[in-house]
N, CA, C, O and the ligand as a Tripos MOL2 file, in Angstrom:
@<TRIPOS>MOLECULE
protein
  261   259    66     0     0
PROTEIN
NO_CHARGES

@<TRIPOS>ATOM
      1 N           0.8430   -1.2000    0.0000 N.3       1 MET1
      2 CA          0.0000    0.0000    0.0000 C.3       1 MET1
      3 C           0.8810    1.2540    0.0000 C.2       1 MET1
      4 O           1.8560    1.3540    0.7450 O.2       1 MET1
      5 N           0.5090    2.1910   -0.8480 N.am      2 LYS2
      6 CA          1.2870    3.4160   -0.9810 C.3       2 LYS2
      7 C           0.6170    4.5710   -0.2560 C.2       2 LYS2
      8 O          -0.5940    4.7660   -0.3540 O.2       2 LYS2
      9 N           1.4140    5.3250    0.4640 N.am      3 TYR3
     10 CA          0.8930    6.4960    1.1500 C.3       3 TYR3
     11 C           1.5990    7.7380    0.6480 C.2       3 TYR3
     12 O           2.8070    7.7410    0.4100 O.2       3 TYR3
     13 N           0.8170    8.7900    0.4930 N.am      4 ILE4
     14 CA          1.3540   10.0830    0.0900 C.3       4 ILE4
     15 C           1.0050   11.0910    1.1780 C.2       4 ILE4
     16 O          -0.1240   11.1250    1.6690 O.2       4 ILE4
     17 N           1.9700   11.8980    1.5440 N.am      5 CYS5
     18 CA          1.7100   12.9420    2.5350 C.3       5 CYS5
     19 C           0.6420   13.8930    1.9930 C.2       5 CYS5
     20 O           0.7710   14.4150    0.8860 O.2       5 CYS5
     21 N          -0.4270   14.1170    2.7910 N.am      6 ILE6
     22 CA         -1.5100   14.9650    2.3040 C.3       6 ILE6
     23 C          -1.1470   16.4440    2.3520 C.2       6 ILE6
     24 O          -1.8320   17.2790    1.7610 O.2       6 ILE6
     25 N          -0.0670   16.7590    3.0570 N.am      7 ALA7
     26 CA          0.3190   18.1670    3.1490 C.3       7 ALA7
     27 C           1.2940   18.5670    2.0430 C.2       7 ALA7
     28 O           1.1770   19.6560    1.4810 O.2       7 ALA7
     29 N           2.2550   17.6990    1.7280 N.am      8 CYS8
     30 CA          3.2750   18.0950    0.7520 C.3       8 CYS8
     31 C           3.3720   17.1700   -0.4540 C.2       8 CYS8
     32 O           4.0920   17.4700   -1.4070 O.2       8 CYS8
     33 N           2.6470   16.0380   -0.4240 N.am      9 GLY9
     34 CA          2.6270   15.1530   -1.5770 C.3       9 GLY9
     35 C           3.7920   14.1920   -1.6720 C.2       9 GLY9
     36 O           3.9020   13.4360   -2.6370 O.2       9 GLY9
     37 N           4.6550   14.2160   -0.6820 N.am     10 LYS10
     38 CA          5.8050   13.3220   -0.6660 C.3      10 LYS10
     39 C           5.3590   11.8960   -0.3700 C.2      10 LYS10
     40 O           4.4630   11.6640    0.4410 O.2      10 LYS10
     41 N           6.0020   10.9480   -1.0440 N.am     11 GLU11
     42 CA          5.6660    9.5530   -0.7900 C.3      11 GLU11
     43 C           6.2070    9.1180    0.5690 C.2      11 GLU11
     44 O           7.3380    9.4380    0.9350 O.2      11 GLU11
     45 N           5.3840    8.3870    1.3020 N.am     12 ILE12
     46 CA          5.7900    7.9090    2.6210 C.3      12 ILE12
     47 C           6.1350    6.4310    2.5200 C.2      12 ILE12
     48 O           5.2690    5.6000    2.2440 O.2      12 ILE12
     49 N           7.3940    6.1120    2.7440 N.am     13 THR13
     50 CA          7.8400    4.7320    2.6140 C.3      13 THR13
     51 C           8.2700    4.1310    3.9510 C.2      13 THR13
     52 O           8.2900    2.9100    4.1120 O.2      13 THR13
     53 N           8.6130    4.9910    4.9040 N.am     14 GLU14
     54 CA          9.0860    4.5180    6.1960 C.3      14 GLU14
     55 C           7.9560    3.8890    6.9910 C.2      14 GLU14
     56 O           6.9100    4.5030    7.1990 O.2      14 GLU14
     57 N           8.1760    2.6650    7.4320 N.am     15 LYS15
     58 CA          7.1810    1.9770    8.2550 C.3      15 LYS15
     59 C           6.9050    2.7360    9.5460 C.2      15 LYS15
     60 O           5.7710    2.8000   10.0200 O.2      15 LYS15
     61 N           7.9620    3.3070   10.0990 N.am     16 ASP16
     62 CA          7.8260    4.0450   11.3500 C.3      16 ASP16
     63 C           6.9310    5.2620   11.1790 C.2      16 ASP16
     64 O           6.1450    5.6030   12.0630 O.2      16 ASP16
     65 N           7.0620    5.9070   10.0330 N.am     17 THR17
     66 CA          6.2460    7.0990    9.7710 C.3      17 THR17
     67 C           4.7730    6.7130    9.6650 C.2      17 THR17
     68 O           3.9010    7.4010   10.1960 O.2      17 THR17
     69 N           4.5090    5.6120    8.9750 N.am     18 ILE18
     70 CA          3.1370    5.1350    8.8520 C.3      18 ILE18
     71 C           2.6060    4.7540   10.2380 C.2      18 ILE18
     72 O           1.4600    5.0450   10.5830 O.2      18 ILE18
     73 N           3.4660    4.0960   11.0230 N.am     19 GLY19
     74 CA          3.0780    3.6640   12.3710 C.3      19 GLY19
     75 C           2.7280    4.8260   13.2750 C.2      19 GLY19
     76 O           1.7190    4.7910   13.9790 O.2      19 GLY19
     77 N           3.5590    5.8540   13.2570 N.am     20 ILE20
     78 CA          3.3170    6.9880   14.1600 C.3      20 ILE20
     79 C           2.0700    7.7530   13.7270 C.2      20 ILE20
     80 O           1.3470    8.2740   14.5760 O.2      20 ILE20
     81 N           1.8090    7.8300   12.4400 N.am     21 ASN21
     82 CA          0.5700    8.4440   11.9570 C.3      21 ASN21
     83 C          -0.6360    7.7110   12.5040 C.2      21 ASN21
     84 O          -1.5710    8.3260   13.0160 O.2      21 ASN21
     85 N          -0.6100    6.3870   12.3930 N.am     22 LYS22
     86 CA         -1.7460    5.5920   12.8530 C.3      22 LYS22
     87 C          -1.8970    5.6680   14.3530 C.2      22 LYS22
     88 O          -3.0070    5.7050   14.8840 O.2      22 LYS22
     89 N          -0.7600    5.6900   15.0270 N.am     23 LYS23
     90 CA         -0.7740    5.7420   16.4870 C.3      23 LYS23
     91 C          -1.3670    7.0680   16.9730 C.2      23 LYS23
     92 O          -2.1550    7.0920   17.9190 O.2      23 LYS23
     93 N          -0.9910    8.1500   16.3300 N.am     24 LEU24
     94 CA         -1.3820    9.4700   16.8170 C.3      24 LEU24
     95 C          -2.6850    9.9740   16.2020 C.2      24 LEU24
     96 O          -3.4090   10.7460   16.8310 O.2      24 LEU24
     97 N          -2.9840    9.5460   14.9850 N.am     25 LEU25
     98 CA         -4.1670   10.0770   14.3080 C.3      25 LEU25
     99 C          -5.3050    9.0650   14.2480 C.2      25 LEU25
    100 O          -6.4260    9.4050   13.8700 O.2      25 LEU25
    101 N          -5.0150    7.8230   14.6210 N.am     26 GLY26
    102 CA         -6.0460    6.7980   14.5930 C.3      26 GLY26
    103 C          -5.7140    5.7110   13.5980 C.2      26 GLY26
    104 O          -5.1810    5.9690   12.5190 O.2      26 GLY26
    105 N          -6.0400    4.4890   13.9830 N.am     27 ASN27
    106 CA         -5.6580    3.3260   13.1970 C.3      27 ASN27
    107 C          -6.2970    3.3040   11.8170 C.2      27 ASN27
    108 O          -5.7530    2.7150   10.8830 O.2      27 ASN27
    109 N          -7.4550    3.9490   11.6900 N.am     28 LYS28
    110 CA         -8.1870    3.8740   10.4240 C.3      28 LYS28
    111 C          -7.8950    5.0480    9.5130 C.2      28 LYS28
    112 O          -8.5130    5.2150    8.4610 O.2      28 LYS28
    113 N          -6.9340    5.8620    9.9410 N.am     29 VAL29
    114 CA         -6.6370    7.0640    9.1870 C.3      29 VAL29
    115 C          -6.1630    6.7020    7.7780 C.2      29 VAL29
    116 O          -5.3750    5.7740    7.5930 O.2      29 VAL29
    117 N          -6.6540    7.4470    6.7960 N.am     30 LYS30
    118 CA         -6.2870    7.1830    5.3990 C.3      30 LYS30
    119 C          -5.3270    8.2490    4.8930 C.2      30 LYS30
    120 O          -4.5600    8.0250    3.9560 O.2      30 LYS30
    121 N          -5.3840    9.3970    5.5220 N.am     31 SER31
    122 CA         -4.5250   10.4980    5.1130 C.3      31 SER31
    123 C          -3.3490   10.5920    6.0710 C.2      31 SER31
    124 O          -3.5210   10.8730    7.2570 O.2      31 SER31
    125 N          -2.1730   10.3590    5.5530 N.am     32 LEU32
    126 CA         -0.9870   10.3720    6.3960 C.3      32 LEU32
    127 C          -0.1200   11.5840    6.0860 C.2      32 LEU32
    128 O          -0.1950   12.1730    5.0080 O.2      32 LEU32
    129 N           0.6960   11.9290    7.0580 N.am     33 TYR33
    130 CA          1.6610   12.9990    6.8920 C.3      33 TYR33
    131 C           3.0750   12.4170    6.9210 C.2      33 TYR33
    132 O           3.3290   11.4230    7.6010 O.2      33 TYR33
    133 N           3.9890   13.0400    6.1800 N.am     34 CYS34
    134 CA          5.3930   12.6910    6.3440 C.3      34 CYS34
    135 C           5.8670   13.2830    7.6690 C.2      34 CYS34
    136 O           5.1530   14.0810    8.2770 O.2      34 CYS34
    137 N           7.0420   12.9100    8.1170 N.am     35 MET35
    138 CA          7.4860   13.3210    9.4490 C.3      35 MET35
    139 C           7.4810   14.8440    9.6660 C.2      35 MET35
    140 O           6.9140   15.3070   10.6550 O.2      35 MET35
    141 N           8.0940   15.6310    8.7750 N.am     36 PRO36
    142 CA          8.0890   17.0820    9.0050 C.3      36 PRO36
    143 C           6.6750   17.6650    9.0260 C.2      36 PRO36
    144 O           6.3860   18.5500    9.8320 O.2      36 PRO36
    145 N           5.7980   17.1820    8.1550 N.am     37 CYS37
    146 CA          4.4320   17.7070    8.1000 C.3      37 CYS37
    147 C           3.6200   17.2580    9.3160 C.2      37 CYS37
    148 O           2.7950   18.0130    9.8300 O.2      37 CYS37
    149 N           3.8570   16.0280    9.7700 N.am     38 LEU38
    150 CA          3.1620   15.5400   10.9570 C.3      38 LEU38
    151 C           3.5850   16.3560   12.1800 C.2      38 LEU38
    152 O           2.7530   16.7360   13.0030 O.2      38 LEU38
    153 N           4.8650   16.6130   12.2840 N.am     39 ALA39
    154 CA          5.3820   17.4160   13.3940 C.3      39 ALA39
    155 C           4.7390   18.8000   13.3620 C.2      39 ALA39
    156 O           4.3160   19.3270   14.3920 O.2      39 ALA39
    157 N           4.6730   19.3730   12.1770 N.am     40 ASP40
    158 CA          4.0600   20.6740   11.9740 C.3      40 ASP40
    159 C           2.5920   20.6600   12.3930 C.2      40 ASP40
    160 O           2.1250   21.5430   13.1120 O.2      40 ASP40
    161 N           1.8830   19.6440   11.9270 N.am     41 TYR41
    162 CA          0.4540   19.4880   12.1800 C.3      41 TYR41
    163 C           0.1760   19.3640   13.6670 C.2      41 TYR41
    164 O          -0.8090   19.9040   14.1720 O.2      41 TYR41
    165 N           1.0560   18.6430   14.3700 N.am     42 LEU42
    166 CA          0.8520   18.4050   15.7970 C.3      42 LEU42
    167 C           1.5130   19.4760   16.6640 C.2      42 LEU42
    168 O           1.3920   19.4610   17.8890 O.2      42 LEU42
    169 N           2.2050   20.3930   16.0170 N.am     43 GLY43
    170 CA          2.8700   21.4500   16.7600 C.3      43 GLY43
    171 C           4.0440   20.9390   17.5770 C.2      43 GLY43
    172 O           4.3290   21.4450   18.6630 O.2      43 GLY43
    173 N           4.7150   19.9380   17.0470 N.am     44 THR44
    174 CA          5.8750   19.3810   17.7390 C.3      44 THR44
    175 C           7.0520   19.3300   16.7790 C.2      44 THR44
    176 O           7.0320   19.9920   15.7410 O.2      44 THR44
    177 N           8.0670   18.5610   17.1060 N.am     45 THR45
    178 CA          9.2440   18.4730   16.2430 C.3      45 THR45
    179 C           9.4720   17.0310   15.7980 C.2      45 THR45
    180 O           8.9770   16.0880   16.4150 O.2      45 THR45
    181 N          10.2370   16.8810   14.7090 N.am     46 VAL46
    182 CA         10.5500   15.5440   14.2080 C.3      46 VAL46
    183 C          11.3200   14.7560   15.2660 C.2      46 VAL46
    184 O          11.1100   13.5530   15.4210 O.2      46 VAL46
    185 N          12.2050   15.4290   15.9880 N.am     47 GLU47
    186 CA         12.9810   14.7710   17.0450 C.3      47 GLU47
    187 C          12.0470   14.1820   18.0950 C.2      47 GLU47
    188 O          12.2280   13.0550   18.5570 O.2      47 GLU47
    189 N          11.0430   14.9760   18.4570 N.am     48 ASP48
    190 CA         10.0460   14.5530   19.4350 C.3      48 ASP48
    191 C           9.2860   13.3220   18.9540 C.2      48 ASP48
    192 O           9.0410   12.3840   19.7120 O.2      48 ASP48
    193 N           8.9220   13.3500   17.6770 N.am     49 LEU49
    194 CA          8.1870   12.2170   17.1030 C.3      49 LEU49
    195 C           9.0540   10.9640   17.0910 C.2      49 LEU49
    196 O           8.5740    9.8660   17.3740 O.2      49 LEU49
    197 N          10.3320   11.1320   16.7630 N.am     50 ASN50
    198 CA         11.2380    9.9870   16.7570 C.3      50 ASN50
    199 C          11.3710    9.3890   18.1560 C.2      50 ASN50
    200 O          11.4580    8.1710   18.3140 O.2      50 ASN50
    201 N          11.3870   10.2560   19.1650 N.am     51 GLU51
    202 CA         11.4250    9.7740   20.5460 C.3      51 GLU51
    203 C          10.1710    8.9770   20.8660 C.2      51 GLU51
    204 O          10.2290    7.9200   21.4950 O.2      51 GLU51
    205 N           9.0280    9.5090   20.4180 N.am     52 LYS52
    206 CA          7.7580    8.8120   20.6500 C.3      52 LYS52
    207 C           7.7640    7.4440   19.9760 C.2      52 LYS52
    208 O           7.3050    6.4580   20.5520 O.2      52 LYS52
    209 N           8.2910    7.3900   18.7440 N.am     53 ILE53
    210 CA          8.3660    6.1190   18.0170 C.3      53 ILE53
    211 C           9.1650    5.1050   18.8260 C.2      53 ILE53
    212 O           8.7690    3.9470   18.9560 O.2      53 ILE53
    213 N          10.3020    5.5580   19.3730 N.am     54 GLU54
    214 CA         11.1340    4.6570   20.1730 C.3      54 GLU54
    215 C          10.3770    4.1730   21.4020 C.2      54 GLU54
    216 O          10.4700    3.0050   21.7810 O.2      54 GLU54
    217 N           9.6200    5.0870   22.0260 N.am     55 GLU55
    218 CA          8.8190    4.7180   23.2020 C.3      55 GLU55
    219 C           7.7900    3.6600   22.8440 C.2      55 GLU55
    220 O           7.6310    2.6650   23.5500 O.2      55 GLU55
    221 N           7.0930    3.8860   21.7380 N.am     56 PHE56
    222 CA          6.0540    2.9340   21.3210 C.3      56 PHE56
    223 C           6.6770    1.5810   20.9990 C.2      56 PHE56
    224 O           6.0950    0.5380   21.2960 O.2      56 PHE56
    225 N           7.8630    1.6000   20.3910 N.am     57 LYS57
    226 CA          8.5570    0.3540   20.0690 C.3      57 LYS57
    227 C           8.8930   -0.4050   21.3380 C.2      57 LYS57
    228 O           8.7480   -1.6250   21.4100 O.2      57 LYS57
    229 N           9.3490    0.3440   22.3420 N.am     58 GLU58
    230 CA          9.7080   -0.2870   23.6130 C.3      58 GLU58
    231 C           8.4920   -0.8870   24.2900 C.2      58 GLU58
    232 O           8.5820   -1.9060   24.9750 O.2      58 GLU58
    233 N           7.3550   -0.2390   24.0890 N.am     59 GLU59
    234 CA          6.1050   -0.7760   24.6480 C.3      59 GLU59
    235 C           5.6390   -2.0070   23.8910 C.2      59 GLU59
    236 O           4.7260   -2.7080   24.3270 O.2      59 GLU59
    237 N           6.2730   -2.2640   22.7540 N.am     60 GLY60
    238 CA          5.9150   -3.4290   21.9520 C.3      60 GLY60
    239 C           4.7270   -3.1910   21.0450 C.2      60 GLY60
    240 O           4.0530   -4.1350   20.6340 O.2      60 GLY60
    241 N           4.4670   -1.9210   20.7280 N.am     61 CYS61
    242 CA          3.3600   -1.6060   19.8370 C.3      61 CYS61
    243 C           3.5430   -2.2840   18.4880 C.2      61 CYS61
    244 O           4.5990   -2.1750   17.8640 O.2      61 CYS61
    245 N           2.5050   -2.9860   18.0430 N.am     62 LYS62
    246 CA          2.6640   -3.7830   16.8200 C.3      62 LYS62
    247 C           2.5880   -2.9450   15.5440 C.2      62 LYS62
    248 O           2.8490   -3.4540   14.4540 O.2      62 LYS62
    249 N           2.2410   -1.6900   15.6700 N.am     63 LEU63
    250 CA          2.2710   -0.8130   14.5050 C.3      63 LEU63
    251 C           3.7070   -0.5760   14.0340 C.2      63 LEU63
    252 O           3.9370   -0.1420   12.9060 O.2      63 LEU63
    253 N           4.6560   -0.8650   14.9050 N.am     64 PHE64
    254 CA          6.0490   -0.5980   14.5750 C.3      64 PHE64
    255 C           6.8810   -1.8630   14.4070 C.2      64 PHE64
    256 O           8.1100   -1.8030   14.3840 O.2      64 PHE64
    257 N           6.2250   -2.9840   14.2920 N.am     65 SER65
    258 CA          7.0000   -4.2220   14.1930 C.3      65 SER65
    259 C           7.3710   -4.5060   12.7390 C.2      65 SER65
    260 O           8.0260   -5.5090   12.4530 O.2      65 SER65
    261 ZN          4.7570   16.1640    4.0080 Zn       66 ZN66
@<TRIPOS>BOND
     1     1     2 1
     2     2     3 1
     3     3     4 2
     4     3     5 am
     5     5     6 1
     6     6     7 1
     7     7     8 2
     8     7     9 am
     9     9    10 1
    10    10    11 1
    11    11    12 2
    12    11    13 am
    13    13    14 1
    14    14    15 1
    15    15    16 2
    16    15    17 am
    17    17    18 1
    18    18    19 1
    19    19    20 2
    20    19    21 am
    21    21    22 1
    22    22    23 1
    23    23    24 2
    24    23    25 am
    25    25    26 1
    26    26    27 1
    27    27    28 2
    28    27    29 am
    29    29    30 1
    30    30    31 1
    31    31    32 2
    32    31    33 am
    33    33    34 1
    34    34    35 1
    35    35    36 2
    36    35    37 am
    37    37    38 1
    38    38    39 1
    39    39    40 2
    40    39    41 am
    41    41    42 1
    42    42    43 1
    43    43    44 2
    44    43    45 am
    45    45    46 1
    46    46    47 1
    47    47    48 2
    48    47    49 am
    49    49    50 1
    50    50    51 1
    51    51    52 2
    52    51    53 am
    53    53    54 1
    54    54    55 1
    55    55    56 2
    56    55    57 am
    57    57    58 1
    58    58    59 1
    59    59    60 2
    60    59    61 am
    61    61    62 1
    62    62    63 1
    63    63    64 2
    64    63    65 am
    65    65    66 1
    66    66    67 1
    67    67    68 2
    68    67    69 am
    69    69    70 1
    70    70    71 1
    71    71    72 2
    72    71    73 am
    73    73    74 1
    74    74    75 1
    75    75    76 2
    76    75    77 am
    77    77    78 1
    78    78    79 1
    79    79    80 2
    80    79    81 am
    81    81    82 1
    82    82    83 1
    83    83    84 2
    84    83    85 am
    85    85    86 1
    86    86    87 1
    87    87    88 2
    88    87    89 am
    89    89    90 1
    90    90    91 1
    91    91    92 2
    92    91    93 am
    93    93    94 1
    94    94    95 1
    95    95    96 2
    96    95    97 am
    97    97    98 1
    98    98    99 1
    99    99   100 2
   100    99   101 am
   101   101   102 1
   102   102   103 1
   103   103   104 2
   104   103   105 am
   105   105   106 1
   106   106   107 1
   107   107   108 2
   108   107   109 am
   109   109   110 1
   110   110   111 1
   111   111   112 2
   112   111   113 am
   113   113   114 1
   114   114   115 1
   115   115   116 2
   116   115   117 am
   117   117   118 1
   118   118   119 1
   119   119   120 2
   120   119   121 am
   121   121   122 1
   122   122   123 1
   123   123   124 2
   124   123   125 am
   125   125   126 1
   126   126   127 1
   127   127   128 2
   128   127   129 am
   129   129   130 1
   130   130   131 1
   131   131   132 2
   132   131   133 am
   133   133   134 1
   134   134   135 1
   135   135   136 2
   136   135   137 am
   137   137   138 1
   138   138   139 1
   139   139   140 2
   140   139   141 am
   141   141   142 1
   142   142   143 1
   143   143   144 2
   144   143   145 am
   145   145   146 1
   146   146   147 1
   147   147   148 2
   148   147   149 am
   149   149   150 1
   150   150   151 1
   151   151   152 2
   152   151   153 am
   153   153   154 1
   154   154   155 1
   155   155   156 2
   156   155   157 am
   157   157   158 1
   158   158   159 1
   159   159   160 2
   160   159   161 am
   161   161   162 1
   162   162   163 1
   163   163   164 2
   164   163   165 am
   165   165   166 1
   166   166   167 1
   167   167   168 2
   168   167   169 am
   169   169   170 1
   170   170   171 1
   171   171   172 2
   172   171   173 am
   173   173   174 1
   174   174   175 1
   175   175   176 2
   176   175   177 am
   177   177   178 1
   178   178   179 1
   179   179   180 2
   180   179   181 am
   181   181   182 1
   182   182   183 1
   183   183   184 2
   184   183   185 am
   185   185   186 1
   186   186   187 1
   187   187   188 2
   188   187   189 am
   189   189   190 1
   190   190   191 1
   191   191   192 2
   192   191   193 am
   193   193   194 1
   194   194   195 1
   195   195   196 2
   196   195   197 am
   197   197   198 1
   198   198   199 1
   199   199   200 2
   200   199   201 am
   201   201   202 1
   202   202   203 1
   203   203   204 2
   204   203   205 am
   205   205   206 1
   206   206   207 1
   207   207   208 2
   208   207   209 am
   209   209   210 1
   210   210   211 1
   211   211   212 2
   212   211   213 am
   213   213   214 1
   214   214   215 1
   215   215   216 2
   216   215   217 am
   217   217   218 1
   218   218   219 1
   219   219   220 2
   220   219   221 am
   221   221   222 1
   222   222   223 1
   223   223   224 2
   224   223   225 am
   225   225   226 1
   226   226   227 1
   227   227   228 2
   228   227   229 am
   229   229   230 1
   230   230   231 1
   231   231   232 2
   232   231   233 am
   233   233   234 1
   234   234   235 1
   235   235   236 2
   236   235   237 am
   237   237   238 1
   238   238   239 1
   239   239   240 2
   240   239   241 am
   241   241   242 1
   242   242   243 1
   243   243   244 2
   244   243   245 am
   245   245   246 1
   246   246   247 1
   247   247   248 2
   248   247   249 am
   249   249   250 1
   250   250   251 1
   251   251   252 2
   252   251   253 am
   253   253   254 1
   254   254   255 1
   255   255   256 2
   256   255   257 am
   257   257   258 1
   258   258   259 1
   259   259   260 2
@<TRIPOS>SUBSTRUCTURE
     1 MET1         2 RESIDUE 1 A MET
     2 LYS2         6 RESIDUE 1 A LYS
     3 TYR3        10 RESIDUE 1 A TYR
     4 ILE4        14 RESIDUE 1 A ILE
     5 CYS5        18 RESIDUE 1 A CYS
     6 ILE6        22 RESIDUE 1 A ILE
     7 ALA7        26 RESIDUE 1 A ALA
     8 CYS8        30 RESIDUE 1 A CYS
     9 GLY9        34 RESIDUE 1 A GLY
    10 LYS10       38 RESIDUE 1 A LYS
    11 GLU11       42 RESIDUE 1 A GLU
    12 ILE12       46 RESIDUE 1 A ILE
    13 THR13       50 RESIDUE 1 A THR
    14 GLU14       54 RESIDUE 1 A GLU
    15 LYS15       58 RESIDUE 1 A LYS
    16 ASP16       62 RESIDUE 1 A ASP
    17 THR17       66 RESIDUE 1 A THR
    18 ILE18       70 RESIDUE 1 A ILE
    19 GLY19       74 RESIDUE 1 A GLY
    20 ILE20       78 RESIDUE 1 A ILE
    21 ASN21       82 RESIDUE 1 A ASN
    22 LYS22       86 RESIDUE 1 A LYS
    23 LYS23       90 RESIDUE 1 A LYS
    24 LEU24       94 RESIDUE 1 A LEU
    25 LEU25       98 RESIDUE 1 A LEU
    26 GLY26      102 RESIDUE 1 A GLY
    27 ASN27      106 RESIDUE 1 A ASN
    28 LYS28      110 RESIDUE 1 A LYS
    29 VAL29      114 RESIDUE 1 A VAL
    30 LYS30      118 RESIDUE 1 A LYS
    31 SER31      122 RESIDUE 1 A SER
    32 LEU32      126 RESIDUE 1 A LEU
    33 TYR33      130 RESIDUE 1 A TYR
    34 CYS34      134 RESIDUE 1 A CYS
    35 MET35      138 RESIDUE 1 A MET
    36 PRO36      142 RESIDUE 1 A PRO
    37 CYS37      146 RESIDUE 1 A CYS
    38 LEU38      150 RESIDUE 1 A LEU
    39 ALA39      154 RESIDUE 1 A ALA
    40 ASP40      158 RESIDUE 1 A ASP
    41 TYR41      162 RESIDUE 1 A TYR
    42 LEU42      166 RESIDUE 1 A LEU
    43 GLY43      170 RESIDUE 1 A GLY
    44 THR44      174 RESIDUE 1 A THR
    45 THR45      178 RESIDUE 1 A THR
    46 VAL46      182 RESIDUE 1 A VAL
    47 GLU47      186 RESIDUE 1 A GLU
    48 ASP48      190 RESIDUE 1 A ASP
    49 LEU49      194 RESIDUE 1 A LEU
    50 ASN50      198 RESIDUE 1 A ASN
    51 GLU51      202 RESIDUE 1 A GLU
    52 LYS52      206 RESIDUE 1 A LYS
    53 ILE53      210 RESIDUE 1 A ILE
    54 GLU54      214 RESIDUE 1 A GLU
    55 GLU55      218 RESIDUE 1 A GLU
    56 PHE56      222 RESIDUE 1 A PHE
    57 LYS57      226 RESIDUE 1 A LYS
    58 GLU58      230 RESIDUE 1 A GLU
    59 GLU59      234 RESIDUE 1 A GLU
    60 GLY60      238 RESIDUE 1 A GLY
    61 CYS61      242 RESIDUE 1 A CYS
    62 LYS62      246 RESIDUE 1 A LYS
    63 LEU63      250 RESIDUE 1 A LEU
    64 PHE64      254 RESIDUE 1 A PHE
    65 SER65      258 RESIDUE 1 A SER
    66 ZN66       261 GROUP 0 **** ****
């Protein structure tokens, strides 16, 4: 399945990016953001999102497996 960032049109290929979108925006979300756009949308930073991804991975979240 191919995802395109709805904000900038960039193709999203990173599994982690897809995972964090689903984790933060909802599992059924169809419109995904790339990392910089997601950070922008949420009013946070890419570094912050990467930290969150690591946290979710440590929790064993299956969106990131
Ligand atoms: Zn984008």
